N, C-alpha and C positions, 0 to 999 in steps of 0.2 A: 211178480218179480222174476227177472231173468236170471237163469241158473247157468253158471260157468263151471266148467270141469278144467282145472289147471294141473298139468302133468309135467313134473321135473324132478329129477333125483336130487337136486340141491334144495335142501330145506330152506335156505336164506332166500332163494329166488321164489319158491312157493309162497313164502310169507310176504315178500316184496310185492308180489302180483295180487296176492289175496288181499292184502291192505288196501291197495289202490283201487281194486274192482269194488271192494266192499264200501269204499268211501263214496262211490257214485251210485250205490244202491243195488249192486248185484249180489246174489247169493253164490257163494263159492264152494266147491268141494275139491279136494286135492288127492293126487296119487303120485306115488314116488317110483313107479316101474311101469314098463310096458304092459305087463299081464294084468295088474291091477286096473290099469287105465281101460284096457279092453273090456274087462269084466264089468267095471262100473259104467262105462259108456253103453254096454248092451243092456244092462239091467235098468237104467235110469234115463230119463229124457233130459237133455241140455239144450241150452240156446247156442252155445258155442263150446268148443274144445281148444284150450291153448296147450299145445303138445310139443314137448322138447324133442329134438331129433335123435340126440345120443341119450339112450335110456337103458337101465339093466333089463335083462331078460328078453324084452322085445323092444326093438328101436322103434322110433317114431314112424318110419316108413312102413314097417311091417304092421304096426298098430292101424295107420291109415288104411293100409291095403285090406286088412281083415275087416275093419268096420264098413268099408265100402262093399265089400263081397257080402257082408251080412245085410246089405241095404240100409245101413245106418246113414243117413243124410245130414246128421248135425253139422254145421260148419266147422272146419278145422283150421286155426292158424297155428302154422309150425314154426318154432323156435330153433334156431340153429347157431351154433358158434363157428360153423364153417362158412367159408366165402366162395367155395366151388360152385359155380353155375349148375353143374350136373346135380347136385344134391337138391337144389331148389326145384329143378325142372322135374326130377323123379317124383318128388313130393306133391307137386301140383298135378303132375301127370295121374298119379294114383288116386286123386280126388281131395287133397288139401285146397283150401280156399285162398288162402294168403300165407306169407311167410315173414318172419322178422328175424334179422341177424342180430345175435348178441355182441356187445351190450346195446340194450335198446331203452328208449324211454317209456316207462309206465303209462305216462299220458298218451304217447302215440298208440300203445297197445289198446287202451280204452277207446281211442278214436277208431281204430281199425275195427274192434268189436261192433261199436255202433255203427259203422258203415256197413259191415256185413249184415247187421239186422235190417238196416234200412233196404238192402238190395233183396233180401228174403221177402220184406214185406211187398216191395214193388212186383216181384215176380209171381206172387200168389194173389194179387188184387185183380179182380175181374175186370175186363175191359169191354168195350162196346161189342167187339167181335169175339164171340165165345167158341166158335169152331172154324178152324181153318184147314183146308185139305190142299194137299200136293200129291198127285197120282193117288196110290193107295195108302197114302200116310195122312193121318189127321191129328191136329193139334187141339186138344180140349182144354181150354183155358180155365174155365170154372172149376174144374176137378184136377187140374195140374198133372195131366198125363197125355201120353201120345199113343196112338194106335196105328198099325200097318197091316193092311188086309184083314182088319177086325181084331188082330191080336195086339195086346198091349206090350208096348216096348219099354225095357228098362233103360231109362236115362238117368245118369247121375244127376244131382241137383244143379250143378254147374252147366251141364249140357243142356238141362231144362231152361235155366236163365239165359243161356245164349240163344237157344232157339226161340225163346219168348220175345228177345230183343230183336232178332232178324224178322220175326213174324210182325212185330209192330211197325217195322221199317220195310216190310215187304215192297218189292219193285224198285227200291232205292239201292244205290251202290253205298256200301258201308265200309269204311276204312279200317284197317287194323287199329288204328289209333282210337278211333271211336268205340270199338269193341272194348279196347283195354280200359278206355276211361269209364264206360257205362256199365260194363259187366264185371271187370275186376277193379275198377277205380284206381288205376295206376298207369303211369306212363313209362315204366321201366322197359328198357329194350328186350329183357329177358322175356316179358310176356308176349311179345310178338310171335315167338316160337310156339308158346302155348296156345295162342289163338290159332295157328295153322293146325296144331295137332287135335285141338277140339273140334275144329271144322271137320277134319278128316274123320274123327270118331262119329260125328253127326251124320256124315255122308254114309258111313258103314251101315247106319241104322235106319236112315229114312230113305235113301236113294235105291232104286230098282238095281242100277249098277253104278256102284261108287266110284269106280275108274272113269266112268263117262256120266258125270253127274247132269241131271236135267233140271233141277229145282235150285240146289244149293251152288251157285255159280261162282267161279273165280272171274274177277274183272281185273285183268293183268295191269299192274302198275297203280291200281286203286284199291281193291279189296274184295269184298264179296256181296252177292245180291241173292235175295231169297225170292223165287217166282212161285206163286200159288195158283191153284186152279178154280177154287171155289171159297167163298167166304159166307158164313152163316151168322146172323145176328142172335 
């Protein structure tokens, strides 16, 4: 049974979300402030965290930041009553996987959680090519990690999902829209900026000279293309 952590300082919202998740078979644990949320998420394994942005003690952005720094890769859906694009971008930049603006439909939240579970499943399913190399960087599919010059790189789960998608389509030009649809499962314009930022982060980690990329290339007016040097089955 999948386990979800629901974090909101309003008890009525906790109860609403918990009821709807439990009705479709999820096990739910709740927290009412950021400090409790961080402690619980560190101590227990969850399949997803539903995290309000505005929380007592630690806000949702700080909780997300600390969890990612602690290498907790649990998917996070951030809830916000704000409509400012900057808040959404900051949350996604720090490692949140999705966001929903209050008020929201509980059915849509359930659908978002299921979509994230499907993406995680796809990203961790072995493929025919189990090892792909570009320069000194090697992508190890079966064990879900990346090395550079023999040293293991720390990629966020979203960075690994993005790299996995690009590896699957190496040599082909992939548009931002395709990345948004297949990695984030959204068409919202806000995510186009997030795609560019995640590409930049990947270049910092896998390219010998990120300012002059050799493998993760920009195809102006179209999108991106990943070039690889060797593929091992």
